[in-house]
Steps between C-alpha positions, in 0.01 A plus 500: 500500500175647366311369805733682739467829312123461475485452878693827543258668259201381703654649813551830319137498382383447857715787623362720224138408577550499876322166535540133411475423130350168397515443122145452373561514125755225444502378142441126473774290345251338259379839373855627467615194304197528271560872447866450418405227253231718340742788443794267435717672759677413824487776758825598675542285812493781756176646365350153460581402859366832625165443329475151648593604853379860532243543224453800276311745720788625711568869572672683220518833319153652461361263761602153396697303246336423166357150497632251248154472345484877447845500343409216265175669398705773330611243245143456378446854371549412133519188279817296541633704791472196726806365317699816572561395859701212353727727297830616644541844648838566342608821672793470741540872569280811495251457216270750327217319318333837439776562243422184303417571135143364524418730792651804326305412184173479693566842653563644154178344367280639777663844468431502125142381545555165325375315807265608778598557861317180594687303236824648632412402858419146383831475315698626797325253731603224261855629467533522879449125510701434183816686601473407868413135443669254731426722803226511762371803688543428872444846651327825406699809600226734378489755216583234242816374672531125553728241651549201269647155545682346204379142444676435169828633363861560607397685818237242599413526869605866526277796583481808274327836540276600210493877445387480137179692576710816519745392227773422751548136406557181694763484774657185649503504879748214526284316756307175512131517596568400861788747534292781347198428721708472816669829413161666439371379838811623681476843336127514577572427866750785506242733345237381747730569794546853364121537490475528122336167422185321614442140395167328555578170326235228483238418759706260712424562865 
């Protein structure tokens, strides 16, 4: 089933780019197995199959999708955060981590001068990982907005939109990775046909 949808996605990419698209950044099975073992996770099947068949340098918001390596690097920003990818993302409906007590406390401390702005930024970077553990960034929407894939928790395999940069919380999109990406490609094609979108993609000729 994933293979059939991935084939449709490749056709959509080619229509969007206006030329044949040959995946040049496929993730090797050995590397993927080692990475999953290192982080003690199992990636959702649709995303996993996509990485193996299409790679992680396909067109996406802001140019291209975020590579798995880039997404994993975010879990190395502070001690012990590598384990946070293993924790469950427990939200099942709209969630506002910016309202968590630890975040509110940090805001109060920086406003009262108890901690510096740099210390506040460091804390928030840590909390971003702590409260959003169990998710991977898969697309950058710009201006601090992200698309995330849940890899652990009750909504595992589903895509969420992260608007926490503007205190608007996390929103479930109710789609798997493949469904979300296919939908994005279809909408991008519509925008392109209206003359409002130009996609360059990778350097496939």
